[in-house]
C-alpha positions as CSV (number, residue, x, y, z in Angstrom):
1,M,24.8,-132.1,97.5
2,Q,21.4,-133.4,98.4
3,I,19.9,-129.9,98.1
4,K,21.5,-129.5,94.6
5,Y,20.1,-132.9,93.5
6,A,16.7,-132.0,94.8
7,L,16.7,-128.7,93.0
8,F,17.8,-130.4,89.8
9,I,14.9,-132.9,90.1
10,L,12.5,-130.1,90.7
11,F,13.8,-128.3,87.6
12,I,13.4,-131.3,85.4
13,F,9.8,-131.9,86.7
14,Y,8.9,-128.2,86.2
15,F,10.4,-128.2,82.7
16,S,8.5,-131.4,81.7
17,A,5.3,-130.0,83.1
18,C,5.7,-126.8,81.1
19,Q,6.4,-128.8,78.0
20,S,3.3,-130.9,78.5
21,K,1.2,-127.8,79.1
22,R,2.7,-126.1,76.0
23,T,1.9,-129.2,73.8
24,A,-1.6,-129.4,75.2
25,K,-2.1,-125.7,74.7
26,E,-0.9,-125.8,71.1
27,K,-3.2,-128.6,70.0
28,V,-5.9,-126.9,68.0
29,F,-7.7,-129.8,66.4
30,D,-8.8,-133.2,67.6
31,L,-8.4,-135.7,64.7
32,S,-10.6,-138.7,64.0
33,F,-10.0,-141.4,61.5
34,E,-12.4,-143.7,59.6
35,Q,-11.5,-146.2,56.9
36,K,-14.0,-146.8,54.1
37,S,-14.0,-148.4,50.7
38,I,-15.8,-148.2,47.3
39,K,-16.3,-151.3,45.1
40,L,-14.7,-151.0,41.7
41,S,-15.8,-152.8,38.6
42,G,-13.8,-155.9,39.6
43,K,-12.5,-156.4,36.1
44,G,-8.9,-155.7,37.2
45,T,-8.5,-152.9,34.7
46,E,-8.4,-150.0,37.2
47,R,-5.2,-148.0,37.3
48,Y,-6.5,-144.6,38.2
49,L,-4.7,-141.3,37.9
50,Q,-5.4,-138.5,40.3
51,W,-8.7,-138.7,42.3
52,Q,-10.7,-135.5,42.4
53,L,-14.0,-134.4,43.8
54,H,-16.5,-132.9,41.4
55,P,-16.3,-129.1,42.1
56,Q,-20.0,-128.7,42.1
57,K,-21.4,-132.0,43.3
58,G,-18.9,-132.7,46.1
59,L,-19.3,-136.0,47.9
60,K,-21.9,-137.2,45.3
61,A,-19.1,-137.4,42.7
62,L,-15.6,-138.6,43.4
63,L,-14.0,-139.1,40.0
64,A,-10.8,-140.5,38.5
65,F,-9.4,-141.2,35.1
66,N,-8.5,-144.8,34.1
67,P,-5.9,-144.8,31.3
68,M,-6.3,-148.6,31.0
69,N,-9.5,-148.0,29.0
70,N,-9.6,-144.2,28.7
71,S,-12.6,-143.9,30.9
72,L,-13.6,-141.3,33.5
73,D,-15.3,-143.1,36.4
74,F,-17.6,-141.5,39.0
75,F,-18.3,-142.7,42.5
76,D,-20.8,-141.6,45.1
77,L,-19.1,-141.2,48.5
78,E,-22.4,-140.9,50.3
79,T,-23.6,-144.3,49.2
80,G,-20.2,-145.8,48.7
81,K,-21.1,-147.0,45.2
82,F,-19.9,-146.7,41.6
83,S,-22.3,-144.3,39.8
84,A,-21.2,-143.7,36.1
85,T,-18.5,-144.0,33.6
86,Y,-17.6,-142.1,30.4
87,F,-15.3,-143.3,27.7
88,F,-13.0,-141.2,25.6
89,E,-11.5,-142.0,22.2
90,E,-7.8,-142.6,21.9
91,E,-7.4,-141.6,18.2
92,G,-9.2,-139.6,15.6
93,P,-10.7,-136.1,15.6
94,N,-11.8,-136.6,19.2
95,G,-8.9,-138.6,20.3
96,I,-7.1,-137.7,23.6
97,G,-4.3,-140.3,23.3
98,V,-3.4,-142.0,26.5
99,P,-3.4,-139.2,29.1
100,S,-0.9,-139.1,32.0
101,V,-2.6,-136.1,33.7
102,F,-6.2,-134.9,33.8
103,Y,-8.2,-132.1,35.5
104,F,-12.0,-131.9,35.7
105,Q,-13.4,-128.3,35.9
106,D,-17.0,-129.0,34.9
107,E,-18.9,-131.0,32.3
108,E,-17.8,-128.7,29.5
109,H,-14.2,-128.4,30.5
110,L,-12.0,-131.5,31.0
111,Y,-8.3,-131.1,30.5
112,F,-6.0,-134.0,29.4
113,K,-2.3,-134.1,29.0
114,E,-0.7,-136.7,26.8
115,A,2.7,-137.0,25.2
116,R,2.4,-134.3,22.6
117,F,-0.9,-132.4,23.2
118,L,-3.1,-130.7,25.8
119,N,-6.7,-131.5,25.0
120,M,-9.8,-129.8,26.3
121,T,-13.0,-131.8,26.0
122,N,-16.5,-132.0,27.3
123,L,-17.8,-134.9,29.3
124,E,-19.3,-136.5,26.2
125,G,-15.8,-136.8,24.7
126,R,-15.8,-134.0,22.1
127,V,-12.4,-132.3,21.8
128,K,-13.1,-128.6,21.9
129,K,-9.5,-127.4,21.8
130,R,-6.1,-129.1,21.2
131,I,-2.7,-127.5,21.8
132,R,0.6,-129.0,20.8
133,I,3.0,-128.9,23.8
134,W,6.2,-130.4,22.4
135,Q,7.8,-132.2,19.5
136,Q,11.1,-133.8,18.9
137,N,13.8,-131.5,17.6
138,A,16.4,-133.9,16.1
139,S,18.9,-131.1,15.3
140,A,19.3,-130.1,18.9
141,N,19.2,-133.6,20.4
142,S,16.9,-132.3,23.1
143,L,13.2,-131.9,23.8
144,A,11.9,-128.8,22.1
145,N,8.4,-127.4,22.3
146,D,6.0,-125.4,20.2
147,I,4.7,-123.0,22.8
148,N,7.4,-120.9,24.4
149,P,8.5,-123.8,25.0
150,I,7.0,-126.0,27.7
151,H,7.0,-129.6,28.8
152,I,4.5,-130.9,31.5
153,P,5.9,-133.9,33.4
154,S,3.4,-136.7,33.9
155,Y,3.8,-136.6,37.6
156,F,2.5,-133.0,37.9
157,P,-1.3,-132.4,38.1
158,F,-1.8,-129.0,36.5
159,Y,-4.1,-126.4,38.0
160,I,-6.8,-124.4,36.2
161,D,-8.0,-120.9,37.3
162,S,-11.6,-121.1,35.9
163,T,-12.0,-117.3,36.1
164,T,-9.0,-116.4,34.0
165,A,-8.7,-119.6,32.0
166,E,-5.1,-119.8,33.0
167,M,-3.3,-123.1,33.6
168,Y,-0.3,-123.4,35.9
169,Y,2.2,-126.2,35.2
170,A,5.6,-127.5,36.0
171,R,8.2,-126.7,33.4
172,T,10.9,-129.2,32.8
173,A,14.2,-127.5,32.0
174,Y,16.6,-128.7,29.3
175,I,17.2,-132.4,29.2
176,D,20.5,-133.6,27.7
177,R,20.9,-136.5,25.3
178,Q,21.4,-138.9,28.1
179,M,18.0,-137.8,29.5
180,F,19.4,-136.3,32.7
181,I,17.7,-133.2,34.1
182,N,20.0,-130.2,33.9
183,Y,18.8,-127.4,36.1
184,D,20.8,-124.3,36.9
185,E,20.1,-120.9,38.6
186,N,18.5,-119.6,35.4
187,S,16.1,-122.5,34.9
188,K,12.5,-121.4,35.3
189,I,10.4,-124.2,36.8
190,I,6.7,-123.0,36.6
191,G,4.8,-121.7,33.6
192,K,1.4,-120.4,32.9
193,L,-0.8,-121.0,29.8
194,N,-3.9,-119.0,28.8
195,W,-6.4,-121.3,27.2
196,N,-8.2,-118.4,25.5
197,T,-5.2,-116.9,23.8
198,E,-3.1,-120.1,23.7
199,K,-0.1,-118.1,24.9
200,A,2.3,-119.5,27.4
201,E,4.9,-117.8,29.6
202,D,7.5,-118.9,32.0
203,L,7.2,-117.3,35.5
204,P,10.4,-116.0,37.2
205,I,10.4,-118.9,39.7
206,Y,13.7,-120.8,40.0
207,L,15.1,-123.7,41.9
208,P,16.0,-123.1,45.6
209,D,19.7,-122.9,46.6
210,F,19.8,-126.4,48.1
211,Y,19.3,-127.9,44.6
212,L,22.0,-125.8,42.9
213,N,25.0,-127.6,44.3
214,K,26.8,-129.0,41.2
215,E,28.4,-131.7,43.2
216,E,25.0,-133.4,44.0
217,Y,22.3,-134.9,41.9
218,F,18.6,-135.4,43.1
219,G,16.9,-137.0,40.1
220,I,13.1,-136.6,40.2
221,A,13.3,-134.6,43.4
222,Y,14.0,-131.5,41.4
223,N,10.3,-131.6,40.5
224,P,8.3,-128.8,42.2
225,Q,5.1,-129.5,44.0
226,L,2.4,-126.8,43.6
227,C,-0.6,-125.7,45.7
228,L,-2.8,-122.8,44.6
229,W,-4.3,-120.6,47.2
230,A,-6.1,-117.3,46.6
231,D,-3.6,-115.4,44.4
232,K,-0.6,-117.3,45.8
233,L,1.5,-120.1,44.3
234,I,2.9,-122.3,47.1
235,I,5.8,-124.6,46.1
236,N,7.6,-127.2,48.0
237,Y,9.9,-130.1,47.3
238,Q,10.0,-133.7,48.4
239,T,13.4,-133.5,50.1
240,S,13.0,-130.3,52.1
241,S,10.8,-128.9,54.9
242,K,10.9,-125.5,53.3
243,I,8.0,-123.9,51.3
244,F,8.2,-121.0,48.9
245,V,5.2,-118.6,48.5
246,Y,4.9,-116.5,45.4
247,N,2.3,-114.1,44.0
248,S,0.5,-115.2,40.8
249,S,3.2,-113.5,38.6
250,G,6.0,-115.2,40.4
251,K,7.7,-111.8,41.2
252,E,7.3,-111.8,45.0
253,K,8.7,-114.6,47.2
254,R,8.6,-115.5,50.8
255,V,10.3,-118.5,52.3
256,Y,9.1,-120.5,55.3
257,D,10.7,-123.5,57.0
258,F,8.4,-126.0,58.7
259,P,10.8,-128.5,60.1
260,S,9.3,-131.6,61.6
261,S,9.8,-132.3,65.2
262,Y,9.8,-136.1,64.4
263,T,12.0,-136.6,61.4
264,S,15.0,-135.3,59.4
265,N,14.2,-132.2,57.3
266,Q,16.7,-132.0,54.5
267,L,18.2,-134.7,52.2
268,K,21.5,-134.5,50.5
269,G,21.8,-135.7,46.9
270,V,24.1,-138.4,45.6
271,P,27.5,-137.4,44.3
272,I,27.2,-136.0,40.7
273,S,29.4,-138.9,39.6
274,A,26.7,-141.3,40.6
275,R,23.9,-139.8,38.6
276,E,23.9,-142.6,36.1
277,D,23.4,-145.1,38.9
278,F,19.6,-144.9,38.9
279,T,19.3,-147.5,41.7
280,K,21.6,-145.4,43.9
281,V,19.7,-142.2,43.1
282,Y,16.3,-143.9,43.9
283,E,17.6,-145.5,47.1
284,N,19.0,-142.2,48.3
285,L,15.6,-140.5,47.8
286,S,13.7,-143.4,49.4
287,K,15.8,-143.3,52.6
288,G,15.2,-139.6,53.3
289,T,12.1,-138.0,54.6
290,R,9.6,-137.4,51.8
291,F,7.5,-134.2,52.0
292,Y,4.2,-134.3,50.0
293,P,2.5,-131.3,48.3
294,L,0.5,-128.8,50.5
295,Q,-3.3,-129.0,50.4
296,Y,-5.6,-126.1,51.4
297,D,-8.8,-126.7,53.4
298,T,-11.2,-123.8,52.8
299,K,-13.6,-124.9,55.6
300,N,-11.0,-125.0,58.3
301,A,-8.8,-122.3,56.8
302,V,-5.7,-124.4,57.2
303,F,-3.0,-126.0,55.1
304,Y,-2.0,-129.7,55.4
305,R,1.3,-131.3,54.6
306,F,2.1,-134.9,54.9
307,H,5.6,-136.3,55.2
308,E,6.9,-139.9,55.3
309,A,9.9,-141.4,57.0
310,K,11.0,-145.1,56.7
311,S,12.7,-147.4,59.1
312,Y,15.1,-150.1,57.8
313,N,16.6,-153.4,59.1
314,D,20.3,-154.4,58.8
315,K,19.7,-155.6,55.2
316,G,18.4,-152.2,54.1
317,E,14.9,-153.5,53.8
318,I,12.0,-151.2,54.7
319,I,10.3,-152.5,57.9
320,K,8.1,-149.6,58.8
321,R,6.6,-146.5,57.2
322,D,5.7,-143.6,59.5
323,I,3.4,-140.9,58.2
324,Y,3.1,-137.5,59.8
325,L,0.6,-134.6,59.2
326,M,1.5,-131.0,59.8
327,I,-1.3,-128.4,60.0
328,M,-0.5,-124.7,59.3
329,N,-2.7,-121.6,59.4
330,E,-3.1,-118.9,56.7
331,N,-0.3,-116.9,58.3
332,F,2.0,-119.9,57.6
333,E,2.4,-120.8,61.2
334,V,2.5,-124.4,62.3
335,I,-0.3,-125.1,64.7
336,Q,-0.2,-128.9,65.0
337,E,1.9,-131.9,64.0
338,E,0.8,-135.5,64.6
339,K,2.0,-139.0,63.7
340,M,-0.7,-140.8,61.8
341,P,-2.1,-144.2,62.7
342,E,-0.8,-147.2,60.7
343,T,-4.0,-147.2,58.6
344,V,-2.8,-144.0,57.0
345,N,0.1,-144.8,54.6
346,A,1.7,-143.5,51.5
347,P,-0.6,-140.5,51.0
348,S,-0.3,-140.2,47.2
349,T,-4.0,-139.8,46.9
350,V,-5.2,-136.8,49.0
351,V,-8.5,-135.0,48.4
352,V,-9.7,-132.1,50.6
353,L,-13.4,-132.6,51.6
354,P,-16.0,-129.9,51.2
355,E,-17.0,-130.1,54.9
356,G,-13.3,-129.9,55.9
357,G,-10.9,-132.7,56.5
358,L,-9.2,-135.1,54.1
359,L,-9.7,-138.2,52.1
360,V,-6.5,-140.1,51.9
361,G,-6.1,-143.2,49.7
362,V,-4.7,-146.4,51.3
363,A,-1.9,-148.4,49.7
364,G,-0.2,-151.7,50.4
365,N,-1.6,-154.8,52.1
366,Q,-4.7,-153.0,53.4
367,V,-6.1,-152.6,49.9
368,R,-8.8,-155.0,48.7
369,E,-8.1,-155.8,45.0
370,D,-11.5,-154.8,43.7
371,H,-12.0,-151.8,46.0
372,F,-10.7,-148.2,46.4
373,T,-9.9,-148.0,50.1
374,Y,-9.5,-144.7,51.8
375,N,-9.3,-143.0,55.2
376,V,-11.5,-140.0,56.1
377,I,-9.6,-137.7,58.5
378,K,-12.0,-135.2,60.2
379,L,-11.0,-132.2,62.3
380,K,-12.8,-131.0,65.4
381,R,-11.6,-127.5,66.5
382,L,-10.7,-127.5,70.2
383,K,-9.8,-123.8,70.4
384,N,-9.8,-120.6,68.3
């Protein structure tokens, strides 16, 4: 009996040692974290949309659009200071409305999406092209659109291919008169618009099987999250660890599953009978693991994906948010997963840095009211 017990202890020790060696062996990068901040105007009017680095100027120009006063503000990350602001008209021949999404390509090509139009302007505010994207169709009691048709949700930052002048966007399927999203197996979810020809097309990309259960409802979780890489469209969803890789035409698909070793990896929806209970739908989504869009780092040739899990007390109140970062190579193999320090939270603002690594905005109590606070995550390669 004692011999069996000793052998069992030796086996456990050997297994644990192998696990430790395997974990150490698999660690490819050493991650470092530094928190910084940039002073804003201090007027209390900053409600920025997506933050983006100037494609040509890099760290010299971090920019974001402020819909509170229709301004595009520039910040110098090297000095940590505000550097310039440009104002855009809301109405008139050069009016861009109140945008919910923007994309900066260069000084002559800025793209804004507002309720009814896509606008392309230059940095001086002159509208160079305007495309109507939807209008109310009273006879159908639905949202109808002028081009093909399309509707770009405000949550979705669109992507421009500067070589082909093609813009990829999320397509919202039919919305019924109660404003509930109605997707089915025939609903195409990604479209492409050519800015030169003003022609739009829906790509043959559809919802995954886990969203087609008619007995469940997921609300905004149906929304796809898109990452462009080379000639690939990479799509993931906030409730699943799976990613879907398509070619630029949407006709080839490969599916990969990157389950977290720390958290749950698939959330079930609420019963379809509860879809009118917005509180219940929201609470269900908030209690599950949330997966964020993939980001590609050209310098390190890796993909990043954050995911968030929450802990609750007996009253159902959030007491802790844990953020995790998964790193994948270009062969879509997981090479590292780490829990982030508490200073990295709610990574809704993520910018890949030119020298590699990430800028991740900070939310919550750590934010100074008149500052944009962010973490810089740098990677040091430990092995090839």
